[in-house]
Structure formats: structure tokens, C-alpha cells
N, C-alpha and C positions, 0 to 999 in steps of 0.2 A: 113429610120431618115432625116429628113430637117436640115440645115443649123444650125438654132436656137438650137437646139436641141445638135448636134454636139459640137456645142460651149459653151455652156453650163455643157456639160457632165450629161445634165439631171434633173439638181439641181441648184438649184440661192436659194442665202442665200438674204432672205430678212431682210431689216432692219427696220421696220416699228415695233414698237413707238421707238426705241432706237436712243441715243444722246451721246454725250458726252462720259466719261469712259466708262459707260455702251458699249456703240457702240465698241469701240475700243477693251474690252474686249473680245467680243462676236467673232468680224471679227479676231481675234489675233490667235484665236482655231481656229475657221473654217478655217483660212490660214492651219493652222497646220493640221487640218485633211484632205483639201485634195481641198474646196471650190476655184475655180476659179472666180464662176459669182454673182455679187451682185446684188442687186435691191434696187433703192430708189427712192424717187423721188420731183419735190419739194413742193410738199404739205406735205410732212414727217417731214421739217425743218430740215434736218440732212444730207443734201449733204456736207456740208463742214466735218461734221466731219468724213462722210466716207472716202470724200478727205482725211485728214489727218492721219486715219488710213493706207490708204492700201496707201498712199506714204512713207510709215516706215515699211512694210510688210517684206521686203526683196525682195517681187516676183519683175522680169520685168515688166512693164506694158504693152508687147506687150503678156504675159500669162494670164493677166485680161482679163473680159469680165464686161464694167459697162451696166447698166443700168439703164436708169433715165425714169422720165414722167414728162409732161407738166401741168401744172395749170391750168384750165379748167379758170381761172380770166386770163391768157394771149394766151386765143386765140383770139388776134386780130391782125392787122398789125402793128401795134404800137409796141405790148407789146413782141411779141411771139420771134422772134429770138433775141428782148435784154436779153429775159429770159433764153432761152439756153444755151448765151454766159455767164450768170451769172451762170449758174450748168454748165458750162465748167471752171470756173475762181477756183469754191469753188470744183470742184472733180479734180482740180490741175492735168486737162489730154488738150489735146488739141483737141482730137475727143472721141468725148461717142459713145460707140460699140455700144448702142440700145437706140434710143429716142422713145416716145411711146405715146399721147396721154392719157391722166391721164381719162376721160372721152367723154361720145361723147357729143356734145353741148345741153344745156337745149331744144334750139330751135329745136333737131332735123337733122339743116342744116348740115352734117356731110362734103361737100364738099370746106368752108373756111379754117377749121382748118387743114383739108387731105393737102391742098393746099401747106398752111405754113408749115407744117410739109414735104414737099416734097422739099421744098424751104431750110429746115435746111439741106436738105441731099445734096443739089443740090451746096451747099455752104460751104457744108465741113466739116459740123458742127458735126454731125455722119453716123458713115457705116451704121447703116441700121436704119429702121425706122418699128415702129410697133401701135397697141391700144389698147387699153384698152374696157372692158363692154360692145363692140359690139353686139349687135343682132343678129340673121342669118341676117337678111333684111339687117343693114350694114357691114355688112361682106363682101355683094355678091354688095354695091352700092360704097364699099369701093375699091373693086377688079374690076370694070367696070370704077371707076375714077382713080387710080391712075395707071400710067403706071408700074413702080419701085414695086417688090416684099414687101410684108409686114409679117414680121418676125414671130409676134406672135400677137395674141387678148388674151389678159391677162383679167381671168375672174375669176368667185367663181368655185371652184374647188372639188368634196369630195364625196365621198360615198355616201352623203346624200340626194343627190341631181342630179336628171336625168338629166342631161346635154347632151343625145343622140342626141340632134338637132343642136346643138354646134358640136359637136364632125362628124356631116354629113355635115355642112357647111362648119367646116373647111377641108374635105375631099375635097369639090367642088369647094372652092377658093382658095385652097393652100394657106390659113390663116392658120398656128399652134395656137394649144391655147397652153397657161401657165396657171397654177393653181394660186392663192390665197385660205387664209383662208379651206388651206388643210386639216384640222383636224375639220374642220367646230368650232372654237372656243374653241374646247373642246368635244362638243357634241359626236362624235365619239364614244367617251370611256364611253359613256352612253349605247353601245349595245356589250352584251356580244359576239355575232358573231368574231368578231377581236381579241380577248383573244384566243378564240378557237382556229382558224384557227394561230394564232400566237403557240401557242405549239407544234403544228407540224411541224412550219421551225425552230424550235427555236426562233425566232424572237420577238420584242414585238409587241402591239397589233400595235402604230404607225410605225412601219415599215411596218405593213400589209399594214395598208393603204396608204400610201406614194409608196410602188410596186405596189398597185393598181391603181392607179394615172399615175405612168410608163409605166406601160403595159398598160394602154390607150392611150402612144403617145404624152400624157400632160407633161411637163416638170414644175416637183416638185417647189415650191418656199416656202421653210419652215423658219420661227424665231425661234430660242431660245438662251436663255442667259445662259444654263445651260452646260458646259459641255460635260455630259455624254450624252446628248439628242442631242447637235449638232452633235455628233460622229455617236452615232445611226444613224439622220436624213440622214445624209451624206452614209452610209453605208447600200445601201438598192439593190446592182447591184449582189451580189455574190448569191442568190436565185432565180425562177420564181414563180410565183402563178400558180394553175395547172387551167384549162380552167373550170373544177367544184367549187372550191374556186371563181374564178375569176365571176359567174354567181351566187354564192352567195351571195356576197356582192352589185355584179349590182341590183339585188333585195332593196336591202334600197334604192336606187334613187326613190322608188314610194312614199317616205316618202316626200320628194322635200320640204324638208328643207332648207332656207337662210337662210345667215346671214344677208346679205347685201339685204336687203326687204325698200319697199320704205317708211316706215313710218319712219327709222334709217338717210335713203339716201333719201331724197326728191327729190333731182334732178336725180333719177336713171331712167334709159328706161324702158319702159315697159318689162321684161323680158318674155323669150318664155317662 
């Protein structure tokens, strides 16, 4: 089990696209449920709202794990550290637990933004650093370029997308994976296999999906405003999927359904 997995208990509470009272209410339920790790980004426009919510949640700061990501528009020497300092102010904290690059640069040259990321860590602005949406090639380049450990690579990860190449790269480079779009924006529920498997475990289809991700060694990142769903998303550690059921779910990866396609996000890299 890697350090990031331990720090988050394998589960992150995502905050996109929540803002204001909707975010505050969801965070309050998440805290009561057991969540201590929260994921945001400059791009989400809700860092201040999350900072305000966590400031009144009643949990000591050293028991919380705050993750944010630097907007690609701030990948310059002039903007990078200033943007992180603003994130710190908005999040009402002296240091971020994990600071990530939100996307690879459009030109594909990852070294300049990685250098700025390591400077943020050297300057004491963040305890850990990571990346998002990196390909296998980028993971290898980052491993060779950065002296300090990269805590994670946050990528689209769900049963309908074969990410075996990234899993192999994570093992090779020592850069763990963290999920987003864990239920493929609801697309997974069109497949009856999850309800069939769920019945045998006394769980919901969503819990089966999230448990599958967890058993892949990937941190689960979920968002909900529904109190019951927030609690269900957290309660995925009291059962284990059998090897047979894991294999059945694995086969759905052949569909290669991707939420974040280049037609939706033109700056996305060429996916593996």
C-alpha cells in the first residue's frame, strides 16, 4: 500500500462541480461519514468554498488531507507560485497536502511545469506533488526528471475503460493512480452485471464498481450531494470481490468507453 493510499484511506471526496451551500452541505455529510481527504482544483472555482467548509467542520487540520491542482493557464514562471499561494489563501491552510498539475501542457513538454511543481514543494507550499492525465510515456519521463516521489497520477478510471497500460506504468514508475469519473458519469449502470454481482454481496451496483477500483490498487475519487450515496461510497471496505467477479468486471474494459475524449477536451493528450 503506497503512502497516498494510506493518507486518503483509499478514498477521496471530489468536489467538482460543487460550490457555495451545495458544497458546504456535501462536505458536512462527508465529514460525518468518515471522509478526511478532499479533492479540488483551481479550475473548479471552489477552493474558497472548500476552505470555508473545512474550517468549520470540527476536524483538526492535521487530520485532513487537502488535494488541489494547478490550472494549465498558470504553468508559467510568472504565474505558477502566485497561483498556488492564492490556493493556499482560499483553502485557508499554510500547506497543501498534495499539489498536482491538472493537465499535461498542450505542447507536450512536461519538464517546465514539473520543475515549477518541485519548486512549490521546495518552497514549503505543499507536502507532496503529483500529476493528472499523464500518459505512460509522460509517467516515465516524469519519473526520470523529478528527484522527489510523485504521489499520484489522477486519471479517468472505471470498469468500462481498459487502463491496464497505466496500471503497469504505475508499478514500473512507482507513481500510483487515482481515479476520476469512477462510474463513467453513470454509464456503468447501463450494464446489468453490476446489479447481478451486487445482489450476491448485499451491496449496491455503485459500491461494486468502487470496490473494483479499490482492489485494483487505485484511490477512489467520488462526488455526490446525496447523503445516502455519500455514505455508500465510503462504505466499500467491509467486503472483498472474488477473483471470479473481478475478472468478469475486467472484461468490460474491452468496451474502451472514455468520458474525457479529445472532442470534449481538445487539450487532452493522445491517450494510451
